[in-house]
C-alpha positions in Angstrom: 0.0 0.0 0.0 1.3 3.5 -0.9 1.2 6.5 1.3 -1.7 8.7 0.1 0.7 11.8 -0.1 3.4 10.0 -2.2 2.0 11.4 -5.4 2.0 14.9 -3.9 5.7 14.6 -3.2 6.6 13.3 -6.6 4.3 15.4 -8.9 3.3 19.0 -8.1 1.1 19.2 -11.2 1.5 21.1 -14.4 1.1 24.6 -12.7 2.4 23.6 -9.3 5.9 22.8 -10.5 6.3 26.3 -11.3 5.4 27.6 -7.8 8.9 28.5 -6.7 9.3 30.9 -9.8 5.7 32.0 -10.0 4.1 32.3 -6.6 3.6 35.8 -5.4 4.2 37.3 -8.7 2.5 35.4 -11.6 0.2 33.5 -9.4 -1.3 34.7 -6.0 -0.1 38.2 -6.8 -1.0 41.0 -4.2 -2.6 44.1 -5.7 -2.9 46.9 -3.3 -4.9 50.2 -2.9 -8.6 51.1 -3.7 -10.1 48.8 -6.4 -9.8 50.9 -9.6 -8.3 51.1 -13.1 -4.9 51.9 -11.5 -3.6 50.1 -8.4 -0.2 49.2 -6.8 1.6 46.0 -7.4 4.9 45.4 -5.4 5.0 49.2 -4.7 4.5 50.3 -8.4 1.5 51.9 -10.1 0.0 49.7 -12.6 -3.0 49.8 -14.9 -5.2 46.9 -13.7 -6.9 44.8 -16.4 -7.6 41.8 -14.3 -10.4 43.0 -11.9 -13.9 41.7 -12.6 -15.4 45.1 -11.7 -17.2 45.7 -15.0 -19.4 48.7 -14.0 -16.9 50.2 -11.5 -19.1 49.8 -8.5 -16.5 48.2 -6.2 -15.1 51.5 -5.0 -18.0 53.8 -6.0 -18.7 56.3 -3.2 -22.4 55.5 -3.1 -21.7 51.8 -2.8 -19.0 52.3 -0.2 -21.5 54.4 1.9 -24.3 51.8 1.8 -21.8 48.9 2.5 -20.5 50.8 5.6 -23.9 51.7 6.8 -25.2 48.1 6.4 -22.1 46.8 8.4 -22.8 49.3 11.1 -26.5 48.4 11.2 -26.2 44.6 11.0 -22.5 43.6 11.6 -21.0 40.8 9.6 -23.0 37.9 11.3 -26.6 38.7 10.9 -28.7 36.7 10.1 -27.4 33.6 11.8 -28.3 30.1 10.5 -29.4 28.7 7.3 -32.2 30.3 5.3 -34.7 27.5 6.0 -34.1 27.6 9.8 -33.3 31.2 11.1 -31.5 33.0 8.3 -34.5 34.4 6.2 -35.4 38.1 6.1 -37.6 40.5 4.2 -34.6 42.0 2.6 -33.5 38.6 1.2 -37.0 38.3 -0.3 -36.9 41.9 -1.7 -33.5 41.3 -3.4 -34.8 38.0 -4.9 -38.0 39.6 -6.2 -36.0 42.5 -7.8 -33.5 40.3 -9.4 -36.3 38.0 -10.8 -38.0 41.0 -12.3 -34.9 42.4 -13.7 -34.1 39.2 -15.6 -37.7 38.7 -16.6 -38.3 35.5 -14.6 -41.1 34.6 -12.2 -38.9 33.9 -9.2 -35.3 34.0 -8.0 -33.4 32.5 -5.1 -30.2 33.8 -3.6 -27.0 31.7 -3.4 -24.1 32.3 -1.1 -21.4 31.8 -3.7 -21.5 31.5 -7.4 -19.2 28.4 -7.7 -20.8 26.5 -4.8 -24.3 27.5 -6.1 -23.7 26.3 -9.6 -22.4 22.9 -8.4 -25.4 22.4 -6.1 -27.9 23.6 -8.7 -26.8 21.0 -11.2 -26.9 18.4 -8.4 -30.5 19.3 -7.6 -31.8 19.4 -11.1 -30.8 16.0 -12.3 -31.2 12.4 -11.1 -29.3 9.2 -12.1 -31.8 8.6 -14.9 -31.2 12.0 -16.5 -28.6 13.0 -19.0 -26.5 16.2 -19.1 -25.3 17.7 -22.3 -22.8 20.6 -21.9 -20.2 22.7 -23.7 -16.7 21.3 -23.5 -15.4 24.7 -22.6 -17.7 25.1 -19.7 -16.3 26.9 -16.5 -14.8 24.7 -13.8 -17.9 25.1 -11.6 -20.1 23.5 -14.2 -17.6 20.7 -14.7 -17.5 20.0 -10.9 -21.3 20.1 -10.9 -21.5 17.5 -13.6 -19.0 15.3 -11.8 -21.6 14.9 -9.1 -24.0 13.5 -11.6 -24.5 9.8 -11.2 -25.9 9.4 -14.7 -24.7 9.9 -18.2 -23.2 13.1 -19.6 -22.0 14.2 -22.9 -19.9 17.2 -24.0 -20.3 19.0 -27.4 -17.6 20.9 -29.2 -17.4 24.4 -28.1 -20.3 26.6 -29.5 -20.8 23.9 -32.2 -24.5 23.6 -32.7 -24.1 20.6 -35.0 -22.1 18.8 -32.3 -24.7 19.7 -29.8 -27.5 18.3 -32.1 -25.5 15.0 -32.5 -25.2 14.7 -28.7 -28.9 15.4 -28.2 -29.7 12.6 -30.5 -27.5 10.4 -28.3 -29.0 11.7 -25.1 -32.5 11.2 -26.4 -32.0 7.6 -27.2 -30.5 7.0 -23.7 -33.3 9.0 -22.0 -35.8 6.9 -23.7 -34.2 3.9 -22.1 -33.7 5.3 -18.7 -36.9 7.2 -18.5 -35.1 10.4 -17.6 -34.8 13.9 -19.0 -32.1 16.1 -20.6 -30.4 19.1 -19.2 -28.3 21.3 -21.6 -25.8 23.7 -20.0 -24.1 26.6 -21.7 -22.5 29.8 -20.6 -23.9 33.2 -21.6 -20.3 34.4 -22.0 -17.4 32.1 -21.9 -15.0 33.9 -19.5 -11.7 32.8 -21.0 -12.4 33.5 -24.8 -15.2 36.1 -24.4 -17.5 34.4 -26.8 -21.1 34.5 -26.1 -22.9 31.0 -25.9 -25.0 30.3 -29.0 -28.1 30.6 -26.9 -30.3 31.5 -29.8 -29.3 28.5 -31.9 -29.6 26.2 -28.9 -33.1 27.4 -28.2 -34.1 26.5 -31.8 -33.2 22.9 -31.1 -36.0 22.7 -28.6 -38.4 22.4 -31.6 -36.7 19.0 -32.3 -35.5 17.8 -29.0 -37.1 17.7 -25.5 -34.6 19.3 -23.1 -34.2 22.0 -20.5 -31.7 24.8 -20.8 -29.5 26.0 -17.9 -27.4 29.1 -18.6 -24.4 30.5 -16.5 -24.3 34.2 -17.4 -21.7 35.3 -14.8 -20.0 37.6 -17.4 -23.2 38.6 -19.3 -25.2 39.9 -16.4 -24.8 43.6 -16.1 -22.9 43.9 -19.4 -25.1 42.6 -22.2 -28.6 43.3 -23.4 -30.5 46.7 -23.7 -30.9 46.9 -19.8 -28.0 44.7 -18.8 -30.1 41.7 -18.2 -27.5 39.5 -19.9 -26.8 37.2 -22.9 -30.3 36.0 -23.1 -31.7 39.5 -23.4 -28.9 40.4 -25.9 -29.9 37.4 -28.1 -33.7 37.8 -27.6 -34.1 34.4 -25.9 -34.4 35.2 -22.2 -37.8 33.5 -22.0 -36.4 30.3 -23.5 -33.8 29.9 -20.7 -35.3 27.5 -18.2 -32.9 28.2 -15.3 -30.8 31.4 -15.4 -27.8 31.8 -13.2 -25.6 34.9 -12.4 -23.1 35.9 -9.8 -22.6 39.1 -7.9 -18.8 38.8 -8.3 -18.6 40.5 -11.7 -20.9 43.4 -12.5 -22.2 43.8 -9.0 -18.7 43.8 -7.4 -19.7 41.8 -4.4 -20.2 38.2 -3.0 -23.1 36.0 -3.8 -25.3 34.8 -6.7 -28.7 33.9 -7.8 -30.8 31.5 -9.9 -34.0 32.5 -11.6 -36.8 30.7 -13.5 -40.4 29.7 -13.2 -41.7 29.9 -9.7 -42.4 26.2 -9.5 -38.8 25.3 -10.5 -37.2 27.9 -8.1 -39.5 26.6 -5.3 -38.2 23.1 -6.0 -34.7 24.3 -5.9 -35.1 26.2 -2.6 -35.9 22.9 -0.9 -33.3 20.8 -2.6 -30.2 22.9 -2.9 -27.9 21.2 -0.4 -25.3 24.0 -0.4 -28.0 26.4 0.7 -30.0 24.2 3.0 -27.0 23.4 5.0 -25.1 26.6 4.9 -25.3 29.9 6.7 -27.5 32.6 5.1 -26.0 35.3 2.9 -25.0 38.1 5.4 -27.4 41.1 5.5 -24.5 43.6 4.7 -24.1 41.8 1.4 -27.8 41.6 0.7 -28.3 45.4 1.4 -25.2 46.1 -0.7 -26.5 44.0 -3.6 -29.8 45.9 -3.5 -28.0 49.2 -3.9 -25.8 47.8 -6.7 -28.8 46.4 -8.6 -30.5 49.8 -8.2 -27.5 51.5 -9.8 -27.4 49.0 -12.6 -31.1 49.7 -13.4 -30.8 53.5 -13.1 -27.4 54.4 -14.3 -27.1 53.2 -17.9 -24.1 55.5 -18.2 -22.0 53.0 -16.3 -22.6 50.3 -19.0 -22.2 52.9 -21.8 -18.7 53.9 -20.5 -17.8 50.3 -20.0 -18.5 49.6 -23.7 -16.8 52.7 -24.8 -13.6 51.3 -23.3 -14.2 47.8 -24.5 -14.6 49.0 -28.1 -11.5 51.2 -27.9 -9.4 48.5 -26.5 -10.6 45.7 -28.9 -10.6 47.8 -32.0 -7.1 49.1 -31.1 -5.7 45.6 -30.6 -7.3 44.4 -33.9 -5.8 47.4 -35.8 -2.5 46.6 -34.6 -2.7 43.0 -35.8 -3.2 41.3 -32.5 -5.2 38.0 -32.3 -8.2 38.6 -29.9 -10.1 35.5 -31.1 -13.8 35.8 -31.6 -14.8 37.6 -28.4 -18.4 39.0 -28.4 -18.2 40.5 -24.8 -16.1 42.6 -22.6 -13.6 39.9 -22.0 -10.6 40.6 -24.2 -8.2 37.8 -24.8 -5.0 38.4 -26.6 -3.3 35.3 -28.1 0.5 35.1 -28.5 2.9 32.1 -29.2 5.5 31.2 -26.7 6.5 28.9 -23.9 5.7 29.2 -20.2 9.1 30.7 -19.4 8.8 33.1 -22.2 5.4 34.0 -20.8 6.9 34.8 -17.5 9.5 37.1 -19.0 6.9 38.8 -21.0 4.6 39.5 -18.1 7.4 40.7 -15.9 8.4 43.2 -18.7 4.8 44.4 -18.9 4.5 44.9 -15.1 7.9 46.2 -14.4 8.7 48.4 -17.4 5.3 49.3 -18.8 3.1 49.4 -15.6 0.4 47.1 -17.1 -1.1 44.3 -14.9 -3.2 41.7 -16.7 -3.9 38.0 -16.1 -1.7 35.4 -17.7 -3.1 32.0 -18.8 -0.9 29.1 -20.1 -0.9 25.4 -20.4 -2.8 23.3 -19.1 -5.6 25.9 -19.2 -4.9 26.5 -23.0 -2.8 24.4 -25.4 0.9 24.2 -25.2 2.9 26.9 -27.0 0.2 29.5 -26.5 0.2 32.5 -24.2 -3.2 34.1 -23.3 -3.2 37.6 -21.9 -6.6 38.2 -20.6 -7.8 41.8 -20.2 -11.1 42.8 -18.5 -12.0 46.4 -19.3 -14.3 48.3 -16.8 -16.2 51.6 -16.7 -13.4 52.9 -14.4 -10.8 52.7 -17.2 -10.0 55.8 -19.3 -9.0 56.1 -23.0 -5.5 57.1 -21.8 -5.3 53.6 -20.1 -6.2 52.1 -23.4 -3.5 54.0 -25.3 -0.8 53.1 -22.8 -1.7 49.5 -23.0 -1.8 49.4 -26.7 1.7 50.9 -26.8 3.0 48.4 -24.3 1.6 45.4 -26.1 3.3 46.5 -29.3 6.6 46.6 -27.4 6.2 43.2 -25.8 5.2 41.5 -29.1 8.3 42.9 -30.8 10.5 41.4 -27.9 8.7 38.0 -28.1 9.1 37.8 -31.9 12.8 38.8 -31.9 13.8 36.2 -29.2 14.4 38.6 -26.2 12.1 36.7 -23.9 13.5 33.3 -25.0 17.0 34.4 -24.0 15.8 35.9 -20.7 13.9 32.7 -20.0 16.9 30.5 -20.6 18.0 30.8 -16.9 14.6 30.0 -15.7 14.6 26.8 -17.7 18.1 25.9 -16.5 17.0 26.3 -12.9 14.1 23.9 -13.6 16.4 21.4 -15.2 14.6 21.6 -18.5 15.6 22.4 -22.0 
């Protein structure tokens, strides 16, 4: 018999093996100062492109005032207990009702965390006889929710409706044998690539197949659609989304999430979501804060307008300069470059130290080997000056990547790792 920890000592994993070189700088970095377009990193001012504060609400004075007052009124503990037992209040109900109305659904239910809530919702919606069909590029929270499923599941190629249809045919045959149903899961916006899920095309398949649609719209809520109600509104199919999910961690700059749908479905989930039934209620200060943020989302369209001004300036500027930003249809702005992990480290260090640009870096195994993804998240707090400085910096780092400067700089890193 082996020691359970033997594998941990021998193999740190594809990312963990870089920990000594990466931790504290490339991963687990510490940004300091008020959340904004410019913050401090290791004592230096940087333009921050990795904060999911789409509407600039995190440090908005009206939001800060309400958050502080709610903390003074309720503290950080109230209400105590799970919602079903002792943690339910009129303000929880008010927030749910306002969220449901905003996304054009009959009812909504608050979740303590987006990740936890997604996992638990999938678990509650399906039984062992049901079949799940989901996009292969789905977020980790969806994948972990699907892993709990004791029945069959199929992935379809990313945003490939033909692949989805083929898998629905397979799922239909299987469901006829098991006596179960089919749940299709897509994202409203895929957070890495920035592409919108093909919700309109997925909905048309309901005419041919019997399935229910569950949409994770974490990045679409607050940013897409005429009112900001998300990808379903943007594509004109909100009514056809059976269970709608969004988190407070992006546009609302807070903690928590919600699900919305027909009242009977939400009532069922209220009594069967294990992560909510057996967890403490969302704290009142977060509920009050979310009510204020939602009010601002509904009454201050200039926030979303400014966000998209910055998005369009950044994305059009990158494309004009020949950068590959994929097929993003959202605020998420990926920039694809070719290079190794050590080259990516040298490149990002140059961006931060010499150009004052802080953005997220994504490498293998999240994306294929040989690719570097720099992921930028524009917000309404950014300025056009931020955009211009960033475009100039990206032109400079691309030149150094292509002329081999980063490869030479990374040679010492590779030698220290004992790799060639």
